[in-house]
N, C-alpha and C positions, 0 to 999 in steps of 0.2 A: 440498443441501449446506448445512452449518451451520458457522459460525465460532464456536469456543468459547473463552472466557477462563476459565481455572481458577485459583482462588486459595484460600488457606486461612490460618488463624491470623492474622486481622486484629486480634484482641484490641482491639476498639472503634476501630481506626484506619482512616480512609479519607482520601485526599487527591486533589488534581487529577490527579496522576500516574496513580493507579489508575483514576480516572474516565475519563481519556483513552482507556485501553485498553478499558474497559467500552463506551464509545460505538462502538468499532470491531467489537465482537462481535455475533453474532446471539443468543447466550445466554451467561449467566455462571453458572458452577458454583462453589459455595463449600463446601469440605470441612471446615467446622467451626471451633470456637473463634472465633465471630463477635464475641462481646463485646456491646457495646451494639447494639441492633437498628437504630439510625440508619444503621449500615453497610449492612445489607441493604435498608433502606427507600430509601436513596439509589440503590442499584443497581437495585432494582425500579422506581424512577421512570424509569429510562433503558432497561433491557432486561429480558427474561424471566430469572428466576433460579430455579435449582434448588440447594438447600442442605441440609445436615444440621447438627445441633447437635454441639458438642464438649464435652469434659469441663469447660471453664471456663464454659460457657453456662448462663444462669439459666433459671428456669421459663418466662419469656416466650419465649425462643428454643426451648425444648423443646416449648412449646405450638404454635409456628408451624412448626417443622421437625422431620423425623423423625431417628431415630438412623441409619437406613439408607435410602438412596434408590436403588431399582432401577428401571430404565426401559430402553426400547428407543428409539433415535433413529437415523434414517438407516440402519437395518439393523444397528446396533451395540448389543449389550447392555452396559449400564453399571451398576456398583454403586459408589456413593459412601458412605463411612462415615468417621468421624473417626479412630478408632484401629483400624487394620487390619494393621499390620505391613508386611512386604514379602516377596518370594519367598524360600522356605525358612525364613522366620521370621514367618509370619502370626500374628496375635493369635488366641489360643485361641477367642475368641467367634465368629470368622468362618471358621476353617480347615476345619471339616467341611463347611459349606455351600459354600465355595469349591471343595472337591474334588468335591462332589456336583453342583453346578450353577454352574460357573465362568462369569463374564461375559467378554466380549471385552476389556473395559476395567475395571480395578479401581483406584479412586481413594481415597486417604486423605490425611490431614494429620497433625497432632499432633507429628511429630518436628522440624519446622522445617528439615528437610533435604530439598532438592530431589532427586528421584529419578525417573528414567525407566528402567524395567527390564523386560525381557521375561522372563516365566516360561515356560520351555520345557515344564516338567512339566504345567502347567495350560493352556498355550496361551492366555495372556492378557497384556495389557500393563498393567503396574503404574505408576501415576503418583502422585507426591507433589509438589505445586507449591512446597514450602518454605513460607515465611511472608511474607505481604505487609505485616504490621503491624510495629510497633516493639518489641513486648514479647517478650523471649526472648534466647537466646544467639547467634542467627544474626547475621552481620555485614552481609550484603547481603539486602535484601528482594527476593523473587522471586515470579513467577507463571509459568504456562504458557499457551501459546496454540496451537491446532491446528484443523484442519478435519476434519469427519466427512462422508463422501460415499459413498453407495451401499455401505455396509458396510466402508469403508476409513477408517483414521485417517491423516491426511496433514499435511504442513507443520508438524511439531512445532517450536515455538520456545520457548526460554527467555527470559523477560523479566526482566532485572535492573533493579530500581528503585534508588532512592538508597540509600546506606548507612543502616544502622539508626539511627544517632545520635539 
C-alpha cells in the first residue's frame, strides 16, 4: 500500500502547508510546471518523488524530469504528463497512445482546474490536482491525496490549501 500526494503547477512556490502533506505521503507525484527546482529539491529531501516537466519549465527541469512518466505501482499502471486534456478531449499528442495502451490512472496538470473523472470508454481514472502554486487564475490552491493498494485506487481526498492571494 502506498499513500500518494499528487500536485501540479507549483510555479516555483512551495510552503509549509504543502510540506506538511508531503511528510504524510509515501510518495509525491508532481504533474509539471514545477518552476524553480528548489520545489522538487525540497520534496525529494523528504519523500520519493516522481515528476514530469511542464510547458513553463526550463532546461534544468527538462534535463531532470521526463515529458511523460509511465510506471507500474502496486498493480496500477500510471501515466503522468503535464498537458494531457481530459476524457473525450485528450490532447492530440497523447490520444492515440491512450486508446492503444490506456493506463489505469492518467494524470495531468496544466489547466489549474481540479478534476477527478472516470473515462468509461478507456476504462481509466483521470486526475488533475489543480494548482498548488500561487501563479494563475485559480482562486484556491489544491492537491489530491489517495492510496494505491493491490491494484485499487482508494481514499481519494481533495486537499484545499489557502486561497491563492
